[in-house]
Each structure stands twice: as C-alpha cells, then as structure tokens.
C-alpha positions in Angstrom: 24.5 19.3 -13.7 21.7 21.9 -14.5 18.0 21.2 -14.6 18.1 21.6 -18.4 20.9 19.1 -18.8 19.2 16.6 -16.4 15.9 16.6 -18.4 17.8 16.7 -21.7 19.7 13.5 -20.8 17.2 11.7 -18.6 13.8 13.3 -19.2 12.4 10.3 -21.0 13.7 8.0 -18.3 12.0 10.1 -15.7 8.6 9.8 -17.5 9.1 6.0 -17.6 10.2 5.8 -14.0 7.2 7.9 -12.8 4.9 5.7 -14.8 6.4 2.6 -13.3 6.1 4.0 -9.8 2.4 4.9 -10.4 1.6 1.5 -11.9 3.3 -0.4 -9.1 1.5 1.8 -6.6 -2.0 1.2 -8.1 -1.5 -2.6 -8.4 0.1 -2.9 -4.9 -2.7 -0.8 -3.3 -5.5 -2.7 -4.9 -3.9 -6.0 -3.8 -3.3 -4.7 -0.3 -6.9 -3.5 0.1 -8.2 -6.9 -1.0 -5.9 -8.8 1.3 -6.5 -6.4 4.2 -10.2 -7.0 3.9 -9.8 -10.8 4.0 -7.4 -10.5 7.0 -9.9 -8.3 8.8 -12.8 -10.6 8.1 -10.7 -13.4 9.6 -9.9 -11.2 12.7 -13.6 -10.6 13.4 -14.7 -14.1 12.5 -16.5 -16.2 15.1 -14.0 -19.0 14.4 -11.2 -18.7 16.9 -8.4 -20.3 14.7 -9.2 -17.7 11.9 -9.0 -14.9 14.4 -5.6 -16.1 15.6 -4.3 -16.4 12.0 -5.5 -12.9 11.1 -3.9 -11.4 14.2 -0.7 -13.3 13.7 -0.5 -12.1 10.1 -0.8 -8.5 11.2 1.8 -8.9 14.0 4.3 -10.5 11.6 4.1 -8.2 8.6 3.5 -5.0 10.5 6.8 -5.5 12.4 9.1 -6.7 9.7 11.4 -4.5 7.6 10.1 -4.3 4.0 13.6 -4.4 2.6 14.3 -7.6 4.5 11.2 -9.2 2.9 12.4 -8.1 -0.6 15.8 -9.7 0.0 14.1 -13.0 1.0 11.7 -12.9 -2.0 14.3 -11.9 -4.6 17.6 -13.4 -3.4 16.6 -16.3 -1.2 13.5 -17.8 -2.9 15.4 -18.7 -6.1 17.4 -21.2 -4.0 14.0 -22.9 -3.2 13.1 -23.0 -6.9 10.8 -19.9 -6.7 11.8 -17.3 -9.2 9.8 -14.1 -9.7 10.5 -11.0 -11.7 11.9 -8.0 -10.0 8.7 -6.1 -10.3 6.6 -9.0 -9.0 8.8 -9.2 -5.9 8.4 -5.5 -5.2 4.7 -5.6 -5.6 4.2 -8.8 -3.5 6.3 -7.5 -0.7 4.5 -4.1 -0.8 1.1 -5.8 -0.7 2.0 -8.1 2.2 3.2 -5.2 4.4 0.6 -2.7 3.4 -2.2 -5.2 4.0 -1.2 -5.5 7.7 -1.6 -1.8 8.1 -4.7 -1.7 6.0 -6.3 -4.4 8.3 -5.6 -2.2 11.3 -7.3 0.7 9.5 -10.3 -1.5 8.9 -10.4 -2.6 12.5 -10.4 1.0 13.6 -13.3 1.6 11.3 -15.2 -1.4 12.7 -14.6 -0.2 16.2 -16.5 3.0 15.4 -19.7 1.0 14.8 -22.0 1.1 17.7 -22.8 -2.0 19.6 -26.5 -1.2 19.3 -26.2 -1.7 15.5 -24.7 -5.1 15.9 -27.3 -6.1 18.4 -30.0 -4.8 16.1 -28.6 -6.8 13.2 -28.6 -10.0 15.3 -32.1 -9.3 16.5 -33.2 -9.2 12.8 -31.7 -12.7 12.4 -28.8 -11.6 10.2 -25.9 -14.1 10.1 -22.2 -13.3 10.3 -21.9 -12.9 6.5 -25.0 -10.8 6.2 -23.8 -8.6 9.0 -20.5 -8.1 7.3 -22.0 -7.3 4.0 -24.8 -5.0 5.1 -23.6 -3.4 8.4 -19.9 -3.8 9.1 -18.0 -3.5 5.9 -19.9 -0.4 4.4 -19.5 1.6 7.6 -15.9 0.5 8.1 -15.0 1.6 4.6 -16.6 5.0 5.1 -14.8 5.5 8.4 -11.4 4.5 6.9 -11.2 6.8 3.9 -8.5 9.1 5.4 -6.4 6.3 6.9 -6.6 4.4 3.6 -5.6 7.6 1.8 -2.5 7.8 4.0 -1.9 4.1 3.3 -1.9 4.8 -0.5 0.8 7.4 0.0 2.8 5.0 2.1 2.4 2.3 -0.6 3.7 4.7 -3.2 6.8 5.5 -1.1 7.3 1.8 -0.3 7.7 1.1 -4.0 11.1 2.8 -3.6 12.4 -0.5 -2.4 12.6 -1.3 -6.1 15.8 0.6 -6.2 17.4 -2.4 -4.5 16.7 -4.7 -7.4 17.4 -4.3 -11.2 13.9 -3.1 -12.2 13.2 -2.4 -15.9 11.9 0.2 -16.2 13.3 1.7 -13.0 11.1 3.5 -10.5 11.9 7.0 -9.3 14.4 6.2 -6.5 16.2 3.6 -8.6 16.5 6.2 -11.4 18.2 8.6 -9.1 20.8 5.9 -8.2 21.3 5.2 -11.9 21.8 8.9 -12.8 24.4 9.4 -10.0 26.2 6.2 -11.1 26.3 7.3 -14.8 27.1 10.9 -14.1 27.6 13.4 -11.3 24.0 14.4 -10.9 24.4 15.6 -7.3 21.3 16.5 -5.3 19.2 17.6 -8.3 18.0 14.1 -9.3 16.9 13.5 -5.7 15.1 16.9 -5.7 13.2 16.1 -8.9 12.1 12.7 -7.6 11.1 14.2 -4.3 9.0 16.8 -6.0 7.2 14.1 -8.0 6.6 12.0 -4.9 5.4 15.0 -2.9 3.2 16.3 -5.7 1.5 13.0 -6.2 1.0 12.6 -2.4 -0.6 16.1 -2.3 -3.0 15.1 -5.1 -3.8 11.9 -3.3 -4.5 13.8 -0.1 -6.8 16.2 -1.9 -8.8 13.3 -3.5 -9.0 11.5 -0.1 -10.3 14.6 1.6 -12.9 15.1 -1.1 -14.1 11.5 -0.8 -14.1 11.6 3.0 -16.4 14.7 2.9 -18.8 12.9 0.7 -19.0 9.6 2.6 -18.2 10.7 6.2 -20.5 9.3 8.8 -21.8 12.3 10.9 -22.2 11.5 14.6 
C-alpha cells in the first residue's frame, strides 16, 4: 500500500484518531495533575495516616502495568456491576497511573525548596494550608515544568492502551491495528502514527522548554 492509497482510504479516520488521541491526552493529563497534587498534599501532610495513604497510592500505581489496570476496569468491573465506556476506562486508568508519577515530580520540586524558606514561613505564623498555598505549591510547580512536560508526552503515549478495547473513534495505535486487519497496510500505517506521535511530542517539548525558561527559579 502506497502513502497515497493509505490517505485515500483512511485519511479521514486518521484525522479522527489523532483528534481522539489528543482529546484523551488533554483530559487524562488535567485529571492526573489534579490527582497528583492531592496525593502530594497528602504525602507532605502533618497527619501520619494521610502520608501513608499518599505513599501507598504512589507505590501501587507506579508499579502496576497499565494494561493490567485496563483489563480490570473494562473486563472485570462489569461483573461487579460497574460498567464504563471504553473511553472512560482508558482515561481513568491513564489518570491513575500518571498521577503517581506526577506526585513524584511534585515531590522532587518540593525537595528543591530550601529549609530556610519553610522555617521563615513558620516563624511568620503561617499554617500548613497557608504554607502550601504561598510557598510550597508555587515553587514546586515552577521547578516541575520539564518533568511535567515529559509526563504529558508519557500520557499521550499511554492512551495507546485504547487499542486493546473497541474505542469509537479509535486512537492512533488502534487505527493501525484496524487498517492491518482490513487490508495489508504493512509498516506504513505504523510509520504514519509514529510520525504523528513524535511530531506532537516534539511540539510539547518546545512548549515545555519555553515555559520553563519563563518560570525557572534561578539559584
């Protein structure tokens, strides 16, 4: 199959698949960032049980295979009466896994904050919530731009697990499987999807570097 034949037959489907990949990436990333922030707050909380729960969350979801979670959510949960759409399952699984790595990125950012700043905040009478809002979270976010940029790329690639369930519309990897099932597409469909993934990751990297240069904390 030539490139002209590929786009003649499946060009419209590639546009839809790319759109589905981007949409799931954005939704999953926003959800992962919010959950990662909550988990991180729990991990630095003065309440011991919360710290243990946060650490346990990270240890579990950082070390479990994403595809295994998808199998549980999509194929096992219906037996418990919990039925979600294919896209919802992919997004939820991606969020749960990405949030564990996002929390680690936030913790790395927090560790860059000098002890003197924390002590100064305490001496001013700031409580835990005020310290988080005014000292810890702003600096952790600024220090975590590049790691979070990498996480965004990882989230985009993780949405490829959607190829294991009947998504409609399909994402890029699932479309490749569909094309090679319907016709002998060979390596060309994989190459096109790879270029779309790589090109998007490149743009994300450029944006991340630009943001990092603007907000970087000079030491």
